C-alpha positions as a Python dict, from the first residue, in 0.01 Angstrom:
ca = {
    (1, 'X'): (0, 0, 0),
    (2, 'X'): (185, 267, 224),
    (3, 'X'): (-13, 295, 537),
    (4, 'X'): (-137, 664, 591),
    (5, 'X'): (-91, 674, 943),
    (6, 'X'): (286, 563, 956),
    (7, 'X'): (433, 933, 955),
    (8, 'X'): (254, 1026, 1268),
    (9, 'X'): (345, 707, 1439),
    (10, 'X'): (713, 702, 1367),
    (11, 'X'): (724, 1071, 1496),
    (12, 'X'): (489, 1071, 1775),
    (13, 'X'): (418, 705, 1841),
    (14, 'X'): (43, 784, 1823),
    (15, 'X'): (-227, 923, 1583),
    (16, 'X'): (-464, 1184, 1752),
    (17, 'X'): (-822, 1192, 1590),
    (18, 'X'): (-1060, 1473, 1652),
    (19, 'X'): (-1344, 1470, 1897),
    (20, 'X'): (-1711, 1504, 1831),
    (21, 'X'): (-1868, 1699, 1566),
    (22, 'X'): (-2229, 1724, 1626),
    (23, 'X'): (-2235, 1774, 1996),
    (24, 'X'): (-1966, 2032, 1968),
    (25, 'X'): (-2203, 2225, 1706),
    (26, 'X'): (-2473, 2181, 1952),
    (27, 'X'): (-2248, 2342, 2231),
    (28, 'X'): (-2175, 2624, 2006),
    (29, 'X'): (-2545, 2692, 1945),
    (30, 'X'): (-2656, 2482, 1657),
    (31, 'X'): (-3009, 2306, 1683),
    (32, 'X'): (-2958, 1945, 1557),
    (33, 'X'): (-3261, 1794, 1649),
    (34, 'X'): (-3336, 1686, 1305),
    (35, 'X'): (-3298, 1362, 1107),
    (36, 'X'): (-2995, 1483, 900),
    (37, 'X'): (-2826, 1569, 1234),
    (38, 'X'): (-2474, 1738, 1174),
    (39, 'X'): (-2529, 1726, 795),
    (40, 'X'): (-2826, 1973, 842),
    (41, 'X'): (-2544, 2243, 877),
    (42, 'X'): (-2403, 2173, 579),
    (43, 'X'): (-2664, 2388, 417),
    (44, 'X'): (-2754, 2605, 713),
    (45, 'X'): (-2395, 2708, 867),
    (46, 'X'): (-2102, 2551, 688),
    (47, 'X'): (-1852, 2794, 835),
    (48, 'X'): (-1944, 2669, 1177),
    (49, 'X'): (-1832, 2299, 1069),
    (50, 'X'): (-1520, 2445, 922),
    (51, 'X'): (-1448, 2630, 1251),
    (52, 'X'): (-1510, 2290, 1453),
    (53, 'X'): (-1250, 2120, 1219),
    (54, 'X'): (-995, 2406, 1262),
    (55, 'X'): (-1026, 2417, 1634),
    (56, 'X'): (-973, 2046, 1654),
    (57, 'X'): (-645, 2072, 1438),
    (58, 'X'): (-520, 2375, 1644),
    (59, 'X'): (-593, 2141, 1964),
    (60, 'X'): (-351, 1907, 1788),
    (61, 'X'): (-551, 1656, 1606),
    (62, 'X'): (-354, 1461, 1323),
    (63, 'X'): (-703, 1373, 1163),
    (64, 'X'): (-1032, 1539, 1109),
    (65, 'X'): (-1338, 1360, 1005),
    (66, 'X'): (-1595, 1529, 792),
    (67, 'X'): (-1958, 1607, 879),
    (68, 'X'): (-2070, 1338, 643),
    (69, 'X'): (-2163, 1085, 886),
    (70, 'X'): (-2556, 1122, 852),
    (71, 'X'): (-2519, 1234, 486),
    (72, 'X'): (-2692, 1012, 243),
    (73, 'X'): (-2890, 1041, -66),
    (74, 'X'): (-3193, 885, 82),
    (75, 'X'): (-3161, 1099, 377),
    (76, 'X'): (-3133, 1432, 177),
    (77, 'X'): (-3411, 1334, -79),
    (78, 'X'): (-3636, 1277, 223),
    (79, 'X'): (-3599, 1643, 331),
    (80, 'X'): (-3657, 1792, -27),
    (81, 'X'): (-3320, 1793, -168),
    (82, 'X'): (-3236, 1679, -529),
    (83, 'X'): (-2987, 1396, -591),
    (84, 'X'): (-2765, 1683, -720),
    (85, 'X'): (-2795, 1901, -420),
    (86, 'X'): (-2706, 1592, -189),
    (87, 'X'): (-2396, 1519, -405),
    (88, 'X'): (-2291, 1884, -355),
    (89, 'X'): (-2344, 1880, 9),
    (90, 'X'): (-2107, 1553, 50),
    (91, 'X'): (-1851, 1738, -151),
    (92, 'X'): (-1885, 2031, 50),
    (93, 'X'): (-1829, 1838, 390),
    (94, 'X'): (-1487, 1742, 252),
    (95, 'X'): (-1395, 2065, 130),
    (96, 'X'): (-1472, 2231, 454),
    (97, 'X'): (-1237, 1997, 624),
    (98, 'X'): (-953, 2094, 345),
    (99, 'X'): (-1023, 2454, 438),
    (100, 'X'): (-988, 2424, 777),
    (101, 'X'): (-659, 2215, 728),
    (102, 'X'): (-522, 2484, 483),
    (103, 'X'): (-595, 2760, 753),
    (104, 'X'): (-431, 2555, 1031),
    (105, 'X'): (-111, 2487, 830),
    (106, 'X'): (-78, 2851, 806),
    (107, 'X'): (-64, 2890, 1175),
    (108, 'X'): (139, 2575, 1250),
    (109, 'X'): (326, 2506, 935),
    (110, 'X'): (572, 2253, 1145),
    (111, 'X'): (279, 2006, 1185),
    (112, 'X'): (286, 1691, 970),
    (113, 'X'): (2, 1775, 702),
    (114, 'X'): (-305, 1629, 892),
    (115, 'X'): (-541, 1374, 725),
    (116, 'X'): (-901, 1450, 604),
    (117, 'X'): (-1120, 1132, 683),
    (118, 'X'): (-1438, 1131, 485),
    (119, 'X'): (-1722, 1007, 770),
    (120, 'X'): (-1916, 717, 622),
    (121, 'X'): (-2190, 649, 876),
    (122, 'X'): (-2384, 318, 894),
    (123, 'X'): (-2710, 257, 716),
    (124, 'X'): (-2879, 287, 1065),
    (125, 'X'): (-2768, 656, 1082),
    (126, 'X'): (-2973, 729, 766),
    (127, 'X'): (-3288, 598, 947),
    (128, 'X'): (-3234, 834, 1241),
    (129, 'X'): (-3402, 597, 1499),
    (130, 'X'): (-3068, 484, 1661),
    (131, 'X'): (-3035, 177, 1474),
    (132, 'X'): (-2675, 199, 1460),
    (133, 'X'): (-2672, 111, 1843),
    (134, 'X'): (-2863, -200, 1789),
    (135, 'X'): (-2767, -354, 1417),
    (136, 'X'): (-2988, -647, 1296),
    (137, 'X'): (-3123, -423, 1015),
    (138, 'X'): (-3308, -709, 846),
    (139, 'X'): (-3139, -630, 522),
    (140, 'X'): (-2910, -807, 327),
    (141, 'X'): (-2557, -758, 248),
    (142, 'X'): (-2618, -669, -115),
    (143, 'X'): (-2855, -408, -4),
    (144, 'X'): (-2611, -250, 223),
    (145, 'X'): (-2378, -226, -43),
    (146, 'X'): (-2614, -60, -276),
    (147, 'X'): (-2703, 189, 2),
    (148, 'X'): (-2330, 270, 46),
    (149, 'X'): (-2187, 261, -275),
    (150, 'X'): (-2310, 577, -457),
    (151, 'X'): (-2187, 820, -174),
    (152, 'X'): (-1880, 623, -113),
    (153, 'X'): (-1792, 717, -468),
    (154, 'X'): (-1878, 1079, -407),
    (155, 'X'): (-1656, 1096, -94),
    (156, 'X'): (-1381, 919, -272),
    (157, 'X'): (-1380, 1131, -573),
    (158, 'X'): (-1338, 1433, -361),
    (159, 'X'): (-993, 1331, -270),
    (160, 'X'): (-1027, 1283, 98),
    (161, 'X'): (-727, 1095, 234),
    (162, 'X'): (-890, 804, 395),
    (163, 'X'): (-1253, 682, 457),
    (164, 'X'): (-1385, 670, 828),
    (165, 'X'): (-1629, 378, 825),
    (166, 'X'): (-1765, 435, 1185),
    (167, 'X'): (-2029, 319, 1437),
    (168, 'X'): (-2070, -1, 1249),
    (169, 'X'): (-2316, -213, 1447),
    (170, 'X'): (-2308, -559, 1299),
    (171, 'X'): (-2105, -825, 1088),
    (172, 'X'): (-2311, -775, 767),
    (173, 'X'): (-2244, -413, 741),
    (174, 'X'): (-1875, -472, 812),
    (175, 'X'): (-1877, -740, 520),
    (176, 'X'): (-2072, -507, 295),
    (177, 'X'): (-1801, -229, 348),
    (178, 'X'): (-1519, -461, 306),
    (179, 'X'): (-1634, -610, -25),
    (180, 'X'): (-1740, -261, -158),
    (181, 'X'): (-1398, -120, -103),
    (182, 'X'): (-1260, -379, -365),
    (183, 'X'): (-1460, -163, -623),
    (184, 'X'): (-1223, 140, -524),
    (185, 'X'): (-844, 3, -561),
    (186, 'X'): (-594, 196, -380),
    (187, 'X'): (-864, 343, -119),
    (188, 'X'): (-788, 320, 241),
    (189, 'X'): (-1027, 294, 527),
    (190, 'X'): (-1082, 239, 879),
    (191, 'X'): (-1372, 41, 1038),
    (192, 'X'): (-1481, 91, 1380),
    (193, 'X'): (-1777, -44, 1554),
    (194, 'X'): (-2024, 61, 1793),
    (195, 'X'): (-2006, -202, 2094),
    (196, 'X'): (-2262, -268, 2371),
    (197, 'X'): (-2016, -403, 2634),
    (198, 'X'): (-1658, -522, 2661),
    (199, 'X'): (-1686, -822, 2407),
    (200, 'X'): (-1975, -758, 2164),
    (201, 'X'): (-2085, -516, 1902),
    (202, 'X'): (-2412, -361, 1924),
    (203, 'X'): (-2580, -637, 1743),
    (204, 'X'): (-2474, -875, 2010),
    (205, 'X'): (-2217, -1036, 1773),
    (206, 'X'): (-1875, -1112, 1900),
    (207, 'X'): (-1638, -832, 1856),
    (208, 'X'): (-1348, -1095, 1800),
    (209, 'X'): (-1521, -1234, 1509),
    (210, 'X'): (-1557, -927, 1340),
    (211, 'X'): (-1212, -823, 1381),
    (212, 'X'): (-1078, -1134, 1226),
    (213, 'X'): (-1318, -1112, 939),
    (214, 'X'): (-1137, -785, 832),
    (215, 'X'): (-782, -926, 854),
    (216, 'X'): (-751, -1030, 497),
    (217, 'X'): (-841, -672, 353),
    (218, 'X'): (-520, -466, 273),
    (219, 'X'): (-735, -155, 209),
    (220, 'X'): (-862, -160, 579),
    (221, 'X'): (-551, -28, 756),
    (222, 'X'): (-716, 9, 1106),
    (223, 'X'): (-991, -157, 1282),
    (224, 'X'): (-1150, -57, 1636),
    (225, 'X'): (-1430, 90, 1841),
    (226, 'X'): (-1605, 424, 1835),
    (227, 'X'): (-1929, 602, 2004),
    (228, 'X'): (-1879, 316, 2287),
    (229, 'X'): (-1875, 379, 2659),
    (230, 'X'): (-1531, 431, 2786),
    (231, 'X'): (-1527, 138, 3041),
    (232, 'X'): (-1539, -118, 2773),
    (233, 'X'): (-1262, 8, 2563),
    (234, 'X'): (-967, -142, 2713),
    (235, 'X'): (-1126, -503, 2688),
    (236, 'X'): (-1186, -446, 2331),
    (237, 'X'): (-845, -301, 2248),
    (238, 'X'): (-712, -610, 2410),
    (239, 'X'): (-923, -841, 2209),
    (240, 'X'): (-843, -662, 1871),
    (241, 'X'): (-459, -651, 1944),
    (242, 'X'): (-457, -1022, 1992),
    (243, 'X'): (-630, -1075, 1667),
    (244, 'X'): (-488, -855, 1418),
    (245, 'X'): (-176, -675, 1298),
    (246, 'X'): (-381, -390, 1179),
    (247, 'X'): (-361, -60, 1363),
    (248, 'X'): (-625, -23, 1633),
    (249, 'X'): (-844, 286, 1650),
    (250, 'X'): (-1055, 391, 1937),
    (251, 'X'): (-1254, 715, 1993),
    (252, 'X'): (-1528, 644, 2258),
    (253, 'X'): (-1780, 884, 2378),
    (254, 'X'): (-1806, 1036, 2716),
    (255, 'X'): (-2018, 729, 2879),
    (256, 'X'): (-2356, 876, 2827),
    (257, 'X'): (-2631, 703, 2676),
    (258, 'X'): (-2808, 841, 2369),
    (259, 'X'): (-3195, 802, 2381),
    (260, 'X'): (-3297, 809, 2018),
    (261, 'X'): (-3677, 843, 2110),
    (262, 'X'): (-3621, 1158, 2320),
    (263, 'X'): (-3330, 1263, 2110),
    (264, 'X'): (-3108, 1361, 2414),
    (265, 'X'): (-2822, 1208, 2607),
    (266, 'X'): (-2866, 1046, 2945),
    (267, 'X'): (-2621, 1056, 3219),
    (268, 'X'): (-2425, 733, 3317),
    (269, 'X'): (-2203, 666, 3570),
    (270, 'X'): (-1856, 782, 3440),
    (271, 'X'): (-1520, 668, 3512),
    (272, 'X'): (-1378, 868, 3772),
    (273, 'X'): (-1046, 903, 3543),
    (274, 'X'): (-1021, 1191, 3336),
    (275, 'X'): (-1050, 1111, 2962),
    (276, 'X'): (-672, 1140, 2886),
    (277, 'X'): (-591, 908, 3191),
    (278, 'X'): (-824, 651, 3028),
    (279, 'X'): (-643, 702, 2691),
    (280, 'X'): (-318, 600, 2845),
    (281, 'X'): (-441, 285, 2935),
    (282, 'X'): (-594, 225, 2583),
    (283, 'X'): (-250, 312, 2438),
    (284, 'X'): (-60, 102, 2645),
    (285, 'X'): (-306, -182, 2564),
    (286, 'X'): (-243, -132, 2183),
    (287, 'X'): (-433, 134, 2051),
    (288, 'X'): (-246, 367, 1813),
    (289, 'X'): (-502, 590, 1685),
    (290, 'X'): (-715, 763, 1949),
    (291, 'X'): (-947, 1039, 1959),
    (292, 'X'): (-1308, 1111, 2076),
    (293, 'X'): (-1661, 1076, 1980),
    (294, 'X'): (-1999, 1228, 2130),
    (295, 'X'): (-1957, 1485, 2389),
    (296, 'X'): (-1582, 1507, 2372),
    (297, 'X'): (-1441, 1837, 2302),
    (298, 'X'): (-1116, 2032, 2152),
    (299, 'X'): (-1003, 2036, 2514),
    (300, 'X'): (-995, 1687, 2535),
    (301, 'X'): (-812, 1621, 2222),
    (302, 'X'): (-552, 1863, 2341),
    (303, 'X'): (-499, 1669, 2641),
    (304, 'X'): (-429, 1372, 2432),
    (305, 'X'): (-100, 1531, 2325),
    (306, 'X'): (49, 1393, 2668),
    (307, 'X'): (41, 1065, 2495),
    (308, 'X'): (291, 1165, 2220),
    (309, 'X'): (652, 1013, 2251),
}
C-alpha cells in the first residue's frame, strides 16, 4: 500500500497539517458552547468551516482535517437530528474540505494536491464531558467498534483521502479502531493519542505500549500525539521513534488546559519558544507530520514552512 504522505516527504522532508478548527471558528465569532462543538456549524454556518479550511491551505497546509471530530450519530440524534440528517452532515464535512481544496488549487496550482483527512474523534468526544482527556470509559472494545463503525463507513464512502483517528485516550479505543480498519481494506489512517505527560496517554497507560500495539497494522500509516501540551511532545516523539517505523505525527495544542465543566481554556505556563521553534525540535526528534491542535492558527501553520527542506 503506497503511503499517501510520501510525495510531500520526498519533496519537502515534512508533511504540514492544518491547525485548530473549533477554536479558530470561535475566534471568527462562532458560538461553540454546545455538545456538538464545531459540528454544530455544519448546519448553522458551513461556509465558515470551508473558509477556515481554505485559509489553512493558503497558509501552506498539506493536509486539512474535516469538522467531523464531534460528529456522531448519537450526538446528532441527541440534539433532534434524524439519522439521515446526521449522515448528510458528516458527508458535508468532507465536501466542504473538498471545496476548499479545489479553490486553493486554483490560486496555488503548483502545490502538491493536499490531502483531506476525515476526522474521527474518540468516543469520549460524543459525551461532551472531556472524557477524551481521561479515557477509562468503562465499555468494551466491541462496544467501541460498534460506536465507530457506522460513521467510519460514512466518512470512507465520501472519498476522503485518509482517516484522522485523533485524541485517542486509551488502549482499548486504539484496539477498536485498529480492528475496525480491517473491515475497510485499502483505507489508510493515522492514530494520534491525547497524552497526560511525557510518557503516558490520558488514561495513564504507557505511550510506548500503545505505539507497539499498532505496529502490525499496514493500514495505520502514522502514529503520534495531538491535543497535548507542547512541553511533552519531544519525549513522546523520541519514544515513538524508538519503537516504530511508521511516520510520526504530532499536532499539539498551545499548552492551555481545557476545563470541560466550565467549557473554557485555562492558561498554563507556556514554553517561551515560539511554536515553530518547538516544531523544529520535534522534527529533529523524528516527527515527519506536524501541525497544530486547539488554539493554533493559520499564522502558526504558515510559520511551519520553515521546516521544509
